[in-house]
N, C-alpha and C positions, 0 to 999 in steps of 0.2 A: 535474528530474534524469529520465534516459533509463533506465527499469528495464530496458530489452530491449538495452542494451548491457551487458556485464561489465567494468567497467573494469580488475578484475585480468587477467582474460585479454587486455585491452588490451595489458597490460605484461606477458605471460606469465608471472604468476602464479598460483597457486592461486587459487582463489576461497573461499566460504562461509566454515566456521569457521576453517580454515587461516589466508585470505586475511588474517581479523580479527585475526590474533596475529602480523601481519608487523609490523614496525616501519618507523620513516619512512625510515631508512638502508636498509632492504630496498628498499622503494618508489624512493627514488631512484636506487639502483642498476639496478633495472630500467630505468628509464624513461632512463637514460643511454645503457643497453647498447639499448634498441629505438630509440630516438631515431637513433644513429647507424646503425641498420639500414633505418630508413627514412625519413632524412634527403633531401629533394629532389635536393640534390646527389649522391645516387648513385642518384639513378634519371631521371637527364637524359632517357632515352627514353620516359618518360610523364610528363610534369610536372604535368599535372592531376591526375591520382589521387596521383599522389607528393603535392603538395601537402594535397589532402582527408585521406589515411589521415595525413599527419603533423599536420595541426589536431586529428582524431580522438585521437590520442594525447597529443598535448597536453590537449587537454580532459578524458581519463580521468584523466591525471596531475594535474591542477589539483584534483578532486574528490577523488582519495584523499591529497593533501596537506593539504587545509583539514581539521579535525578534525570540525567538528559535521558538512558534508556527507558524511564518510566513514561518523561512524556512520550518519549515516540512512540511506545507500547500505548497508550492512552489516544492517541491520535489514531492509530492503527485499529484499536477495537471502535472506535467512534466513525472511520470509515465503513468498515466491516456492518456496523449497526446501523448505518443509513442505507447500504445495499441492500440489506434485509428487507429493512422499513419498503426501500424501493420495490422491492418484488413482492411484498405483501400488497401493496398498493395496485399495484399491478393486476394481480390476481382477483383485487377485490373490485377493480372497473369492469373485468372480464365477467365477473359473476351477476353483476348489475344490469337488469333488464333496461334498454334503451327505449323510450318511450316513441312510437311510431311516426311524431312530426317532427323527431330530431335524426339529422341524420350523423353520424360520427364516420367519416371515411376508417376502417383499420388500417389503412397504410399510413396514414398520417399518426396514428395512437403507437403503433410498431418503433415507425422514426422516432417518436419522442422518446420512447422508453430506453431506445437504443442510444441516444445522446445523452440521456439519463446516467446510466451504465457508465457509458465511455467515461463521460465527466467525473463518476466516481472513481474507476480505476486508474484514471490520470494521477488524481490526489494520491493515490497508493502507490504510483511508482515515484512520486514526489518525496513520499515517508520512506521508500526503499533508497534511492540515491540520500538523503539524511543519513539513514543507517549506515551505508557504507564512508559516508565521512566521518562519523562518529566511530566506527570501528578501526580508521585509520588514527584515531584520537587529535581529532581537529580541537582548536578551542571551542568551549562552549558559547562564545558568542557568533560562531561561522553559522551562516545558512546560506542555501541554494540560492543563486541569484538567477533568478528566473529567465532573466535576458539572457544568459548563456545556455539556457534550454531549450532545444529546438523540437518542436512536434514534428515527425516525419508519417507522412503517410503514403500508401500507394495500393493499387488497384491487384488483388487476389490473381488477375486473370494477366497481368504484366511479371517480371522477373521478381522470384520469393527470396527477396534479400535476407541476409542473417546478421546477426550481432557484426560479425567479423568482417562481414563484405561493407555495412555501413561505417564502420571503422574506417576502413580502407579508404571508402570515398570520401569521408568528412576531413582526412587527415590532410587533404589539398589545402583544407583552409585554416590548418594550423593543428594545435594539439587537441586531439579528443581525449576528456576525462573518463567518461561513461557512454556504453548505449546499452539501453534497456528496453526490451522488447515491451510493447504493451499490449493493448487491449486489442482485439481483434473483430471485425462486423461481417457479415456474409459476402458482402463485396470488397471490405478494405483491411489493410494491416496497419499496427501502428508501431513506433518507437520512439523513444525518448532518445536524446543525443545532446550532451552537456561537452560543450567547446571550453577550453580552458580560458577564453577573455570573450568579451561581448563582441571585441572587433572581428572575431573568428566567427562567432555564429552570426553575424550581419553579413559577411562576407558567401557566407553558406546560403544566407535567404535570398542575397540579392544574383545566385550562381545560375547561370543556365546551361550548365554541362552535367547536368543530374537528371536524364531523362525518367520522366515517369513517376518522378517523388516529387510530392507537396510538401516545400518546406515552411513551417513558420513559427515564430518566436510561442514560446510555452504561455499561454492565458489559462489562470485560473478564474475563474468568476465565485 
């Protein structure tokens, strides 16, 4: 699913929280109206672009009319908006004058902002894992068990692990479902590893044979 495309805006509909509240009827009406506007038969002077634009419109509509795909897209839009809001708040805080009698260490502010960005990116990785499951046509009531997902971090100065390398290492504890490279800070790198079972995940957490790796169960605040 392409998060760079706002499928609501493609149908001239409001996005974000307002878009999530729209009914299927609202979406269908907007699609029919936009389809009449972009139909290739009305743009004979530019048939190639007309066809491409109409296909993009149809793709956006197909996502919004599918309950599971729309719900996933709404979650990803919300995460993106939260991240944008965090960035705007950060810029405002930097522009605000600090009274002389108040001392705010820059290093603490930078660390707090980095933790906020990391938390938002981790939520985005969960959404990506859910999208993988949906693409495999897993039942609609299936969701990711966070106890099977491990957050793995390591210093950039140590070995630079890849998805394949992590998959090979964690396969010593059981079957690995997914490995996704996650957010990265100035000093650390992160990845998410989903094991087949909670027991396999617990084995990996208690292991001491993976030097340089910090392994903890994923927890979302």
